[in-house]
ZAMARGU-4260 file (C-alpha; in steps of 0.2 Angstrom, whole numbers, plus 5000, padded with zeros to 4 digits):
<rodrens>
0) 5000/5000/5000 | 5014/5012/5005 | 5023/5009/4989 | 5008/5013/4978 | 5005/5029/4987
5) 5024/5034/4985 | 5023/5029/4967 | 5007/5039/4964 | 5014/5054/4972 | 5030/5054/4961
10) 5019/5052/4945 | 5008/5067/4951 | 5023/5077/4954 | 5031/5073/4937 | 5015/5077/4928
15) 5013/5093/4937 | 5031/5098/4933 | 5029/5093/4914 | 5013/5104/4913 | 5021/5119/4922
20) 5036/5118/4909 | 5024/5117/4894 | 5013/5131/4900 | 5028/5142/4903 | 5034/5138/4885
25) 5017/5142/4878 | 5018/5159/4887 | 5035/5163/4880 | 5030/5157/4862 | 5014/5167/4862
30) 5023/5183/4868 | 5036/5181/4855 | 5023/5179/4841 | 5014/5195/4847 | 5030/5204/4845
35) 5035/5209/4863 | 5054/5207/4858 | 5052/5221/4845 | 5043/5233/4857 | 5047/5252/4852
40) 5045/5263/4868 | 5034/5278/4867 | 5043/5294/4874 | 5034/5310/4876 | 5040/5326/4867
45) 5050/5339/4875 | 5039/5351/4885 | 5041/5366/4897 | 5034/5356/4911 | 5051/5353/4920
50) 5056/5372/4919 | 5039/5377/4925 | 5041/5365/4940 | 5058/5372/4944 | 5051/5390/4945
55) 5041/5384/4960 | 5057/5378/4969 | 5062/5387/4985 | 5081/5386/4986 | 5092/5390/5001
60) 5104/5405/4999 | 5119/5399/4989 | 5110/5385/4980 | 5103/5384/4963 | 5093/5371/4953
65) 5099/5366/4935 | 5089/5355/4923 | 5101/5343/4915 | 5089/5330/4908 | 5071/5329/4904
70) 5060/5320/4891 | 5064/5315/4878 | 5082/5313/4885 | 5076/5302/4899 | 5059/5293/4901
75) 5051/5281/4913 | 5066/5282/4926 | 5066/5268/4939 | 5082/5272/4947 | 5097/5284/4947
80) 5114/5286/4954 | 5125/5301/4956 | 5144/5297/4956 | 5157/5307/4965 | 5162/5316/4949
85) 5146/5324/4945 | 5139/5310/4933 | 5121/5304/4934 | 5116/5287/4928 | 5098/5283/4925
90) 5090/5266/4923 | 5074/5266/4913 | 5060/5253/4911 | 5048/5251/4896 | 5042/5234/4900
95) 5025/5238/4907 | 5012/5249/4897 | 4999/5248/4911 | 5011/5254/4925 | 5011/5237/4935
100) 5025/5226/4940 | 5028/5212/4927 | 5030/5194/4930 | 5046/5189/4921 | 5047/5171/4927
105) 5044/5165/4909 | 5057/5177/4901 | 5074/5172/4906 | 5081/5181/4890 | 5076/5198/4899
110) 5091/5195/4911 | 5103/5197/4896 | 5094/5213/4891 | 5096/5221/4909
</rodrens>
């Protein structure tokens, strides 16, 4: 009796793993067919919005604000870093059109693109 239960459990786990891998393959294939790999990001045109916002800044004496990057130079920033020499590095993300966090478990090729 115990041997049959263990064998049944192993068969069930094997089938579940096979189904999961096939579903993942279908999701990857469907997205590739739709053309996600060839997504062209939409970046807003340049506007005076950033300069208008800067006009409302209240800076302490001796300080000033300077605009060094705005759309279309940068779009959808998700992180930035200022180095010790005055450089600014920005990471952008164009993966989600609806603003949510994507489920990238089925897209291991995205790791190479990051």
